[in-house]
N, C-alpha and C positions, 0 to 999 in steps of 0.2 A: 374949235382949236384954241380959241383964246382961253377957254375954260381949262383945257389941258395944260396950257403953258403956265396958267396961274397956279395950279396944283403942283407943278414941277418946281416953280420958284419957291413956293413954301417948304417943300420936302427938302430942297437944298439948304435952305436957311436953317432948318431944324438940325440937320446933320452937321452943320458947322458949329452949332451951339453945343451939341452933346459932348464933344471931347473937352470943351472948356469947362463944362460942369463937373466931368470925371476928374480932370486934373485938379479942380479946385477942392473937390471932396477929398482926394488923396492927400492933398497938402494940408487940409484941416485935420485929418486923422493923424498924419505924421506929427503935427504940431501938438495934438492932444496927447499922443503917446510920449513925446519927448518931455511934456510938462507933468506926467503922472508920477507920483512918488515911487521910489524904488521899494520892493517888498522886504518886509523885516525877516530876519533869520528865524527858524522855527525855535520855539521855546522848548527847553528841556523839562521833562516830566518830574515833578517832585518826588524824592524818595518815599517808599512806602513807610508809614509810621510803625513803630514796634507795637506789637500786640501783647498785652498782658493776659496770662492764662495761669490756671492751676494745673499742676502736673503731679505725677507720681513716678517713683522710681520702680522700674520693671523687676519683678522676681519671678523665679521659676519654681514650680511645684509638680509633683508627679500626678498623673492623671489617676484618679481614685474611683474605682467601681465597687459599689457595695452589693454583696451577695447575701441573701437571706435563705436560711435552710432550717428544717426541723431536725433537732438532734435528740438522741436518746442516751441516757447516762447509765453507767454502771460503776460499781465501786472499785476503788484502787485494787483491792483484794476481795474476792468474793468465793464463798464456798458453800456447798450443801453437804452437811454431815449426815453419813449413813452409819449404821452399826456394822462393824467389820465381821461380826459373827452372830449367830443366833443365841438367844438367851432370854432370860427374865430380867426386867428392869427392877432394880432394888432401890435406886435413888436418882432424882432429877435434881441437880444442883445449881440450876440457874433460873432467872426470871426473864421472861421475853422483853426484848427492848433494851436490856441492860448491857453495860460494857463489861467485857471480860479480857483477861490477859492470856496470852499464848501459854499453853500448858495447863491451864485450869481444867479441872475434871468437870464435865458438863453432865454426863450420864454414867451410872455404874450398873453393870450387869451381875448376876450371881456368879461368883468366881470361886466357890468352895472347891470344886473339882480341880480347877486349874491350880489352885495353891497346892493341893495335895500332890498334883502332877510334878510341880516344881521341886517338892520336897523329896519325891521319889527319884527324880533325875539327879538331885544333889547327891543322895546316897549312893547311886550307881557310879557317880563320877568319883566319889571318895573311894569306893571299893576298887575301881579300876586304877586309880592312881596308886593306891597301896600295893596292888599286884604288880603293876609295872616297876615300882621302886624296888620291890623284893627281887624280881627277876633281874633288874639292872645290877644289883650287888652281887647276885650269884652268877652273872654271866662270865666274869673274869676266872672264876674257879672251874668253869666248864660244866657246871651242874645244870645249867638250863641251855636248851638248844636255841640257836638263833631264830628258828621259826616260832618258837614259844614266845620269845621276846618281842618278835614283830606282832604276834597276835595280841599280846598285852598292850603294846602301844596303840594298835588299832582300836581296841576296846576302850582305851582311856580317851582317845579322840572322839569315838563314837559317843561316849557318855557326855562329853562336853557339848557336842552338837545337840543331843536330846535335851540337855539342860537349857540350852539357848532356845530351843523350840518351845519348851514348856514355859519359859518366861514370856516369849512372844505371845503365846496363847493367853497367858495371864493378863498382859497388857491390852490385849483386844477385848477384855472385859470392861474396859472403861473407854469412854468417848471424850476426847480432850479438845480444847480450842487450839488450832493449829497456828494462830496468830492473834494479835491484839485486834478487837473489833467489838461489834454489836451483834448479840444473838437475836434471831427472830423468834417467832412463836413456834409452839411444838404441839402435837397431839399425843405425846407419849407420857404416860403416868406410871408410877411405881406399881408393879404387878403385872404390866403389860408384857406380852412376849414380842420380841422383835426379831427380824431377820436381815440379811443383807440388803433386802429391797425396801426397808423401812427408813423413811426420811425422819432423822432426828430433829434437826432444825437448820437454820441457815446462819452463816457468819459473814459479816461484812466489815471491812476496814473502809469507812467512808470519810477519813480525814481528807481525802481528795477523790474527785470523781473524774472518770473518763467519759467524755461526750462524743459520741460518733454521729456524723452527718454526711450527707451526699452533696457533692459539688459538681456542677456541669463540666463536661470534658473540655469545654471552651478554656477553662482556666487551669488545665493541666500545665504544670511548669511555672504557674504565677504564684502558687502557694509553696511555702517552704517551712520546714521544722523550725520552730521559734517564733513564728508570726502570732501576733495578738488577735484575739477575737472577743466579741461580746456576746453574753448569754443573758437570757431573760426568761423567767418561767411564764407560762401562758395565763396563770391567774393574776400575775402582776403583784403578788404580795411580797415576794422576795426581791431585794434590790438587784440591779443590773450588776453582774459580775463579769470580771475579766478572766480570760483563759488563754492558753498557750498551746499551739498545735505541737503535738509530740510525735506523730507519725502520719504518713500519707500512703494510701493504698497503692499498690504496684501495678494494678490493672483497671481497666475501664469496663463497667457492666455493659454488655452489648444490648441489653433489654431496654434500659432507661438512659444509657449514654452518660453515666455519672461515675465518679470515683469517690472512694470513702476517705474522709479525713478524721482524725481523732484529736481531741484536745483535752488537756488537764485542767481542772478547775479545783482551786484550793477551797476546802470547806471547813475551815477552823471553827466557825460559829456553829456548825452542825445543823444548818438550816435546810440543807439540800439532802435529797434522798436518792438512793439507787433506783434506777427505773424511771425517773422524772423525764419528761420531755421538755425541750428548751427551744425557744426561738434564738437562732444563732445568726449573728451578723459579722460578716467578714469584709474588710475593706481590702480589695485587691489593688495594689500599686502598679501603675504602668509607667510609660515614658515620661520624661520631663518636658514640660511645656510652660510658656510664659503665661502669667496670670495678670489681668487687668480689671480695673472696675467696669461694671456694665455701662456706666455713662461715658466712659472713654472709647467704646466700640462704636464705630460709625458704619454707615451703609451707603453704597452707591450703586451705579449701574453695573459695575463689574463685581459687586460683592462687598464683603466686610473689609474694613481697614481702620488703622489707627494713625494718629498723628504723633510723631515723635520730634524731639528737638535735638538737632545735630549741628554743633558748632554755632549755637545761637540762632538757628533758622529752622523753620517748619519743614518736615519731610513727611510725605505720605507713604505708609507701608501697608500692602495688601496682606491680609491674614485670613486664616480658616478657623472657624470655631471648632474646638475639640469637645469641650464639655463646659456646661453651665453650673455654677454653684450659687450659694446664697449671696447675691450682690456681686459676684466676680465671675469672670469667664477665662477659661483656659484657651489660648489661642496658638496657632502655628504660623510662624512667618519669619522673615529675616530680621530677627530681633536677638538682642544679647542681654545677658544679666547685667543690670545697672543702667540700661537705657532709660531715657526720660520720656514718658508718654503723657500727652495732654488729656486730662479727664474733664475740664471745664473751660469754656471759651473755645470750643471746637468750630463753632459757626463762623469765627473770624479767620480760620486757618486757610492759607494758600501756600502752595509749594514755594519755598524760599523766602517767605515772609519773616522778618526778624521777629524774635520772640523773647519776651521776658517772662519767666515762669517762676512759680512758687511752688515748692515741693511740700506736699501735705503728708503728714504722718500722724499715727495715733499717739496719744499721750502716753509716756512711760516707755516708748519703744526707742531704740538707738537711732541716731540719725543715719538715714540710708546712704549707701556708698554709690557713687556715680561711675559710669563706664568712661573709658578713655575718650569717647567721642564727645562727651559734654564736659569733662573735666578742663577747667581753664576758659571755656567759652563764656560762661557767665556764672556768678556765684548766686546759688539758689537761696531764696529766703525760706526757711523751714517753718511751717505753721504748726504750733503744737496742738 
């Protein structure tokens, strides 16, 4: 019992001390909190420094697709000369490959009979005219019946037609150049007999050539008369020449899905020949797109984009690549002609960052014009 009473007294003593300790700790904590210095207000973050970059003024160009084809040429005027009638060749008046004028006599056939026929027709006409004139003077006196006068008039008109036929037959005994050009080779010699199936020679006016070539139907409507093309011979000896499209076919070939275009090529130096094949290059122009340097095009998780400068601050503009060229890229996006696009220093760009830019241009080119979004925001320094 005494032991239990001793334990109870100790417990009661401890319980009396615990509240005192708690109160003391609370007072100490209160004093410590009252003596702690008050927290300082949050500091403002310093403004972002201006970023210096090199930019270029945005321009728009048309999408260009180069189409290559094989073309075949023909002379501006070309003819195969045949004998209009049968007969014996008495003279060949040209040298193959030489230039001739329209109307020059190239080949003559024996025309003795035709000359006599013309003379006979002339005599018949003279006789018919005399008879008709005599009947006309006698008709007023009633000595000639009207039927006789009509017959005389008919005979005179018939004689005129016969004379004209004789002259045509005489003209057919000569083969003439129908236009200015160059004659080809011939297998006809004096003494040969020819007929209407005998090819005498060829005649070409090659002052200009027509080159025909096939274009895929994908580009129907993209080409028009007057468009320029480039032509080059396959042997590469002749220089590249320029041509102009003069007509375009009206239908699509269902077998190969192409249409025919024809271009005219000037041949003043006479280096090209009809029948030559050419490598034809046509630049088909499409829609207008913005063009930037390749180094200005950036890539991110969402695709391609460029950095522009709007009112002195950086702005990110998503774009799509349309076409790549030598050192340049055609892009499609929310861009306008004259916008400023950053091409160097893009690693420092963030949306809204103040930007000081220098516009770079090639020497000898006029100073680029800026769009309204950047005019007045910051005067660019143009680097020649």
